[in-house]
N, C-alpha and C positions, 0 to 999 in steps of 0.2 A: 453490478458482479465485473460488468465487462471495464470500471476503472482499476477493478483489483488485480483483473486475469491479466492487465498489459503490466501490471508490476510480478506480477508472478512469472511474465517472462523473463525477467533478470535473476531467475532461479540459479543458472548458472556461470553467473556474472563473477568475477573477481574483484573483491573487496577486500581493502585494507587491512582487516582483522577478520579471522572467524566468528568475533563476537557479532562483527558489525551484519555477515552476511547470516548468519541464523537470526539477526533481529531481522531482518530486511524478510525473510522468509518467511517467521511469526506473524509480521503486519501484514506482508502480502497476502496471508488466506485468510485473516481476521477479515480486512478490507473486501475481500473475495465474498466471502461465505455469508458475512453478517447480515446484507441485505437479504439474502438467498431464504436466513433465517427470520427476520422481521417480518417477510411476507408468507413464508407458509404459517406464524403465528397469527398473523393478523387478520389470513383465511378461518384458520381454526381458533378465533376468542368467541366466537359463538356459540360453541360445545362446551362450553369451560363453563364449572362449577364457580362460585362465590369467591371461597376459598381457595381452590386451583388457580381463579381468575390472579386473584390480588399474589398471588405468589410467582407468575408468568410475568406479570406487571413488574416486581422488582428485578426478578431478572430481566430481562429487558434494559429496565436501567442500565444493570449493569452492564449488558451489554452494547449498547449504545455506548457507555462511558468508554470501554476499550477500544471502542470503533473509532470513537475521538482520538482516542490516546493513537492506537496506530496510525491514522493520519496522518499526525504530527509528528506523529516517528518517522513518518518514511519522507516525510519533506527533511526532519534533521538528518534522518540517513544521504541525503543526498547532495546535501551541503557539505557533512560529512565527509564524500567520497570525492570534492573538490582539493582536498588537503593532499594526497598522492596520485595525483595524474600522471600518466608513462611523460616523459621529456618531449615525446613530438607530439604533444601538445601546445606547447609553449613556440612551435614553429614559425616563422616570419613565412605568411602564403604572400607570395607574389601574383596579387588578382589582377594587374595588367596581364597576365602573360594567358587568361582564361577569359579576359574577354576579345570577343571577333574584331578584327582591326579592318579599317576601309580603307 
């Protein structure tokens, strides 16, 4: 959950397109709340009947699948954001000016 919360910190960041910003938000929410759903389901699985348990297991398979897609989507989004960096990102830094001289 902390991993997803870190990605939710970029909620108000500027993205190259509105679609990418929306995808980032959706992926971040999925990565944040799916682990919580898995923990709750694990705690309550003993109280479920056979048929309901089977349905919950199938739903959890889909949830885990979407979790993996969201994780991959966040990685892709991070690399796609590199295509539209501000011009200051390409400035050459004179590191010698920041080092203490003897």
